[in-house]
LOKOL-257115 format. One record per residue (C-alpha): residue in one letter; x, y, z; residue number from 0. Coordinates in nm, 3 decimals. Example, Ala and Ser with C-alpha at 12.3 -4.5 7.8 and 13.67 -1.06 7.14 Angstrom:
! residues 2
TORDO  residuo        x        y        z  num
TORDO        a    1.230   -0.450    0.780    0
TORDO        s    1.367   -0.106    0.714    1
END
This chain:
! residues 133
TORDO  residuo        x        y        z  num
TORDO        m   11.296   -5.943    1.278    0
TORDO        r   10.953   -5.856    1.140    1
TORDO        f   10.891   -5.859    0.766    2
TORDO        r   10.593   -5.688    0.611    3
TORDO        s   10.385   -5.899    0.375    4
TORDO        e   10.398   -5.729    0.037    5
TORDO        l   10.233   -5.998   -0.179    6
TORDO        t   10.150   -6.282    0.059    7
TORDO        e    9.807   -6.362    0.198    8
TORDO        v    9.713   -6.667    0.405    9
TORDO        l    9.351   -6.777    0.447   10
TORDO        y    9.219   -7.054    0.668   11
TORDO        a    8.857   -7.173    0.664   12
TORDO        g    8.745   -6.858    0.484   13
TORDO        k    8.923   -6.608    0.711   14
TORDO        v    9.233   -6.405    0.629   15
TORDO        i    9.484   -6.484    0.900   16
TORDO        l    9.778   -6.303    0.737   17
TORDO        g    9.689   -6.016    0.509   18
TORDO        i    9.890   -5.801    0.274   19
TORDO        g   10.046   -5.521    0.477   20
TORDO        q   10.060   -5.725    0.797   21
TORDO        h   10.386   -5.853    0.943   22
TORDO        f   10.526   -6.204    0.965   23
TORDO        g   10.623   -6.280    1.323   24
TORDO        q   10.914   -6.519    1.276   25
TORDO        d   11.262   -6.527    1.130   26
TORDO        e   11.187   -6.811    0.888   27
TORDO        l   10.900   -6.985    0.716   28
TORDO        s   10.900   -7.361    0.691   29
TORDO        r   10.684   -7.612    0.511   30
TORDO        t   10.736   -7.984    0.498   31
TORDO        r   10.576   -8.230    0.260   32
TORDO        e   10.598   -8.607    0.297   33
TORDO        y   10.509   -8.859    0.027   34
TORDO        t   10.421   -9.229    0.032   35
TORDO        t   10.687   -9.328   -0.219   36
TORDO        q   10.892   -9.630   -0.124   37
TORDO        a   11.139   -9.875   -0.271   38
TORDO        v   10.978  -10.220   -0.303   39
TORDO        q   11.206  -10.520   -0.312   40
TORDO        i   11.123  -10.761   -0.596   41
TORDO        l   11.237  -11.121   -0.566   42
TORDO        g   11.517  -11.192   -0.813   43
TORDO        a   11.534  -10.832   -0.942   44
TORDO        d   11.860  -10.639   -0.976   45
TORDO        a   11.706  -10.336   -0.804   46
TORDO        p   11.389  -10.245   -0.621   47
TORDO        v   11.103  -10.067   -0.798   48
TORDO        l   10.962   -9.742   -0.677   49
TORDO        d   10.598   -9.745   -0.569   50
TORDO        s   10.390   -9.447   -0.467   51
TORDO        y   10.042   -9.451   -0.322   52
TORDO        g    9.992   -9.091   -0.430   53
TORDO        n    9.928   -8.965   -0.078   54
TORDO        a   10.106   -8.662    0.058   55
TORDO        t   10.089   -8.485    0.391   56
TORDO        g   10.268   -8.183    0.522   57
TORDO        q   10.308   -7.930    0.796   58
TORDO        m   10.314   -7.554    0.780   59
TORDO        g   10.366   -7.301    1.052   60
TORDO        f   10.391   -6.924    1.067   61
TORDO        s   10.323   -6.627    1.291   62
TORDO        v   10.159   -6.293    1.232   63
TORDO        v   10.229   -5.977    1.435   64
TORDO        l    9.952   -5.723    1.492   65
TORDO        d    9.992   -5.391    1.672   66
TORDO        f    9.712   -5.225    1.870   67
TORDO        e    9.654   -4.913    2.075   68
TORDO        t    9.502   -5.088    2.377   69
TORDO        p    9.528   -5.427    2.548   70
TORDO        e    9.153   -5.473    2.507   71
TORDO        e    9.182   -5.452    2.126   72
TORDO        a    9.462   -5.709    2.125   73
TORDO        l    9.277   -5.944    2.358   74
TORDO        a    8.958   -5.914    2.153   75
TORDO        e    9.150   -6.005    1.835   76
TORDO        a    9.318   -6.300    2.011   77
TORDO        m    8.977   -6.422    2.131   78
TORDO        a    8.827   -6.383    1.781   79
TORDO        r    9.111   -6.583    1.624   80
TORDO        q    9.080   -6.852    1.891   81
TORDO        g    8.704   -6.867    1.833   82
TORDO        h    8.761   -6.911    1.460   83
TORDO        t    9.005   -7.200    1.506   84
TORDO        d    8.781   -7.358    1.773   85
TORDO        a    8.494   -7.353    1.523   86
TORDO        h    8.710   -7.465    1.226   87
TORDO        q    8.953   -7.729    1.346   88
TORDO        t    8.969   -7.847    0.985   89
TORDO        g    8.929   -7.635    0.675   90
TORDO        e    9.092   -7.513    0.359   91
TORDO        l    9.432   -7.345    0.390   92
TORDO        t    9.524   -7.115    0.103   93
TORDO        v    9.854   -6.935    0.052   94
TORDO        r    9.857   -6.667   -0.216   95
TORDO        v   10.183   -6.501   -0.320   96
TORDO        g   10.105   -6.257   -0.597   97
TORDO        d    9.947   -6.464   -0.876   98
TORDO        e   10.069   -6.798   -0.736   99
TORDO        v    9.811   -6.983   -0.523  100
TORDO        q    9.825   -7.317   -0.339  101
TORDO        t    9.536   -7.468   -0.145  102
TORDO        w    9.531   -7.770    0.086  103
TORDO        a    9.285   -7.951    0.308  104
TORDO        a    9.421   -7.861    0.651  105
TORDO        g    9.376   -7.902    1.020  106
TORDO        i    9.488   -7.665    1.289  107
TORDO        q    9.728   -7.835    1.529  108
TORDO        r    9.809   -7.535    1.741  109
TORDO        l    9.731   -7.166    1.782  110
TORDO        e    9.934   -6.968    2.032  111
TORDO        t    9.856   -6.603    2.104  112
TORDO        r   10.090   -6.374    2.298  113
TORDO        v   10.018   -6.016    2.402  114
TORDO        s   10.315   -5.797    2.486  115
TORDO        f   10.375   -5.431    2.562  116
TORDO        p   10.682   -5.315    2.367  117
TORDO        g   10.751   -4.948    2.438  118
TORDO        r   10.438   -4.768    2.332  119
TORDO        g   10.138   -4.968    2.222  120
TORDO        v   10.038   -5.332    2.243  121
TORDO        r   10.154   -5.622    2.027  122
TORDO        l    9.972   -5.947    1.953  123
TORDO        v   10.164   -6.241    1.806  124
TORDO        c    9.952   -6.527    1.670  125
TORDO        s   10.145   -6.844    1.587  126
TORDO        y    9.969   -7.108    1.378  127
TORDO        s   10.067   -7.468    1.312  128
TORDO        f    9.881   -7.670    1.046  129
TORDO        v    9.886   -8.022    0.911  130
TORDO        t    9.799   -8.043    0.541  131
TORDO        a    9.681   -8.316    0.312  132
END
């Protein structure tokens, strides 16, 4: 099912990759965040103490669906997006939902583009996978 972005915008390395009015291309959105907190055993203590190095990493993936009139338009957009990620394998990833904004240092792990021909028109699905710090 495709959902239209009403308030959400995603930018990577200065380029809007999901804009307001565009469609998400997946049934769910997922983000993971991992922390360096651990339980440290202390000799003779009743319980371990918690220690955190303050580092956190995560992963985020999503897809955007774009419709075009011709295959050439879809292929040109796929090539432009691939060129952008080729040139910016690391950058700043910003997710804006209304007034709420989060920004991370990020690296692109994967970009997959698929062109299909559903009924009338041409559809491009761009699926992004990022690692964040």
